[in-house]
N, C-alpha and C positions, 0 to 999 in steps of 0.2 A: 504494500500500500504506500502510495507516495505521500499524501497528506490527508489529514482529517480535521475538520473544523467542528467544534461542539458548542452549542449555545450554553453560556455560562450558567443560566438559570436551570438547566436540565442536564448537567454533565453526568449525573449519576442515574441510577435506574428510576423509573417512574415511581413516585411516592405520593403519599397523602399528607397534606399540611395539617397544622393544628386545627384549622377551622373546617377541615373535611374536604377541601378542594384538592384536586389531583393534578400533579405535574406530569406532562408527557415528554418522554425523551425525544430529542431531535438532534441528529448529527448529519453532517454531509462531508463529502471529501472526494478524493480522486484515487483510483486504483489502477495499477498497471495491468492492462488486459493482455491480449495476444497480438501485440503490435500496435495497440491504440490505448490511449489514456482515457479511462471511463469515469464519468462523474456519477455519483450516487447520492441519494438522500434517504435517510433512515428516520422513521417516525414510529414511536411507540415501543413497547417491550412485550416479551412473550415469544411464542413460536414464530420463526421467521417466515415471511411471505414475500418472495421476490415478485415484483410487478413489472411486466414488460409492455411498453407502449406501442401504439400503432404507427402508421405511416405507410411504408417506411420513410423515415426522415422527419417525423414529428419529434416531440420530446415528452418526458413524463409529466410536464406541467399541466397538460389538459386534463389529467386525471385528478388533479388537486384543485380545490379542497374536497372534491366529491367522495374520494375513497377514505377520507379521514376516519369515519366511524369504525373501520376495520382496525385502526391503530389502538383502540381501547383494549383489545385482547391479543394483538399480534404485533410483531415488529415488521412494519412495512419497509421493504427495501426497494425503492424506485430508482431505476438507473436510466441514464440516457444512452441509447445504443450508439455505437461508433458512427461518427459523422452527423450526429443529431444533438440538439440542445447544447449542453456545456461540455460534451465529450469531444475528443479530438477529431478534426476533419483530416482525412488522409490526402496525401499528395497525388495518389493515383486511385481511381475508382475500382481497381481490381481487388482491393481489400474489402469491398462491401459484399460479403457473402454470408449465407446462413451459418456455414461452418465456423467462420471467424467470429461472428456475433455470439454463437453458442459458446465458443471458447471464452469470450469476454465475460459472459454471464457466469461461467464456472469460475473464472478468476475472481469475480466479485464474491462468490460463495466462499471460496477458499480464503480470501483475504479477511473476510469477516468471521471466519472460524466456524462455519456451519458444516456438520457432516451431512445433514439432510435439510431440505427446505421445501415448503410448499411453493408453487409457482402459479401465478395468474397472468395470462396473456390476453390482451384485448386487441381485436382486429388483426393487423399485421403482427402485433405482439403475440397473438395466439398461434400464428404460423411459426414464429421464432420459438415459442414455448414448446410446441410439438417437436421441433427439430432438436431443441436442447434436451428434452426428456428422452427422446430416442437415443441420443448420443451419451447421455449422462444419467441413465435411468436409476442407478443405485443411489443417486443423491437427491432424488425427488420423492417426497412423501405423498403429496397429493397435487393434482393438476386441475386448474380451472381454465377453460377455454371459453372466452366471452366474445360473441359476435364474430366468429371466424370460420374458416373451412380447412379441409385437409387435402385438397387437390386443386391444382390450377384449372383443371378442366371444369370442375364444379363452380369455382369462383368466376371463371369466364362466362359460363352459362348464366349465372345470376346477374352479372353486369350487363350482359347482352339483353336480358329481360328488362332490366331497369331502363336501358337506353331505348328499347323497343316500345316501352310504355310511356315515353315522353310525348308531349304535344308535338305534332309534326313540325311546326315552325321551329321549336327549340331544338329538336333532333337534327333538323336540316342545318341549322347554324353551327351546331357542334360538329357535324360531319364535314362541313365546309372548312372550318378552322383546322380540323385534324388533317384534312387533305393538304393544307398549306404548311403544316408543321406546327406543333404546339410549343416548342421550346424556343425561347428568345436568345439573343446573343449573350445574356448574362447567365445562361444555364438554367434559368427558372422557367416555369410555364408562363406563357404570355398571359397578361392580366385579363384580356377579353375571354380567353379560353377558360381560365380558372374561375372566373365569375359565372360562366354558363355551366361549368361542371358542378360548382357549388349549388347552383339553382336546381340542377337536375337531381342531385343527391340529397338535398335538404329534407325532403319528405321521408327519407329512410333514416336520417340521423336522429330526428326527434319526432315524437307523435304528440306527447302531452305539452312539452314546452322546451325551449332552449334554456340555458342557464339564465337566472334572473339577475345577473350582475355582469359587469364588463370584465372579461378575463384578460390577462396580460397577452400581448401579441406573441405569437409563437413563430420563431424563425424556422422555416423548413430547410432540412438538409437536402437540397435538390440533387446533389450528386448521388446520394443514397437512393432517393426515389427514382431517379432516371435510370440508375444502374440496375436496381432490383425489380421494381415494378415495371418500368419502361418509360419511353420517351415519345410514344406515338399516340397514346390515348389513355385517358383516365379510366376507361371502361374495358380494358383488355390488358392482360399481362404480356409484355413483350421483352422484359428484362431477363435477368438471370434466374428469376423465379419461374420462368417458362417451363411448363411440364412437371413441376414438382408434384409428388404424390406420396403422402405419408401413410395412406391406407394400409398397405401391406405391413409396414413396420409397426403401426399402431396395434395390429392384431397380435403382436408378440408381447405387448405390455400388459401387466396386471395391476398397474398403479391406479388407485381410485381416481376417477376423473369426473368433473362436472362440466357438461356442455350447456352453456346458458346463452340466451339471446332473446331479442324482442320479436313479437309476432309481426312487426313491420320492419325488421332488420334487413340489412343488405344481404347477408347469407339467407338463402331460402330454407324452408323446412327440409327439403330434400338434401341440401348440403349439410345441415345439422345432423340429420339422421344418418348420413354417410359416415360421419365421424363417430356418432353414438354406436352404430352397428359394428364399426371396426374394432372398438375397444371391448375388452372382456369384462371390465369392471367400471361401467360409467352410468351416469344418470343424466337425462335430458330435461332441462327446464326451459320452457318458452314462456316469457312474461307477456301478459296481455297489455294492449294499448301502449306499446313500447317500441322504440326504434333502436338504432345502432348504439347510441349512448344510453344503455339500459340503466346504468347507475345514476343517471340524471332524470330520465323519464319516470322510472319507477324505483326510486331508491329504497323504499321500505321492503318491497318484494325482492329486489336484488340482494340486499344485505341479509335478509332472512334466509334466502336460498344458499348464499355463500357461507354464512356463518354456520348454518345447520350442516352443510357438507364438511367444513373444516373441523367441526367439533364432534362429528358423528363417531 
């Protein structure tokens, strides 16, 4: 571990003060991963729960403060994947692979001294969580896959259905921009395209409501997104995730797994059932009136399902 910064008010374990109020441990720092320096943030105490964010190329910040209730009984370890958030950007995009990212996750586990940990992956983080668990199964106690899929073929079918269901005028504008190329000279998606893609995907992100407060701006790691997901469309995988298929390997795992998503999520029920069926020891929970950000749309139902699974 390179450095670690601890809040002075909570340097020790979580404790109860004289007036009955509780202090929650909060630390953050940097860990030497597998060729990349990885930023992590730890909140709470108790059994460790590593949390992997989506994207690829987002950061863990979009998961906060929403996941804080889990810190009452677990030590949340939220990391920024390589090329994302506060973690190191690489000089060459060849280092942005699932294998390297899984190695980084295990480096975090080792540096923090955990023999085993629970793992929660959301969206792309669920893809990474599956890859990590397949490679490092002995170090995973329980696995939570939130709003994700287990094969590129199924995910591509889901995004094709999302695109096919758009209003014809919106779909036509997206197709036209994709034909021209969606990446600008700065390596980011062109603003006009990003705006239309967000409009198309918003009904699947939230059903009840988006967050009721302004969240900090999240800088996207475009090199990661373009390399792994792809640079031709937001609705089809054409990067190095092309063709991934965890289904055969999942069948060899006996690790208890929770597959959870919203009934209006981006992954379809067919995609969720593919994952559920592949695993020997899994439960499938589909939350009603809920989109991709299930912990925002239906927080009580989400935390009830996750807590029951982790403490079963």
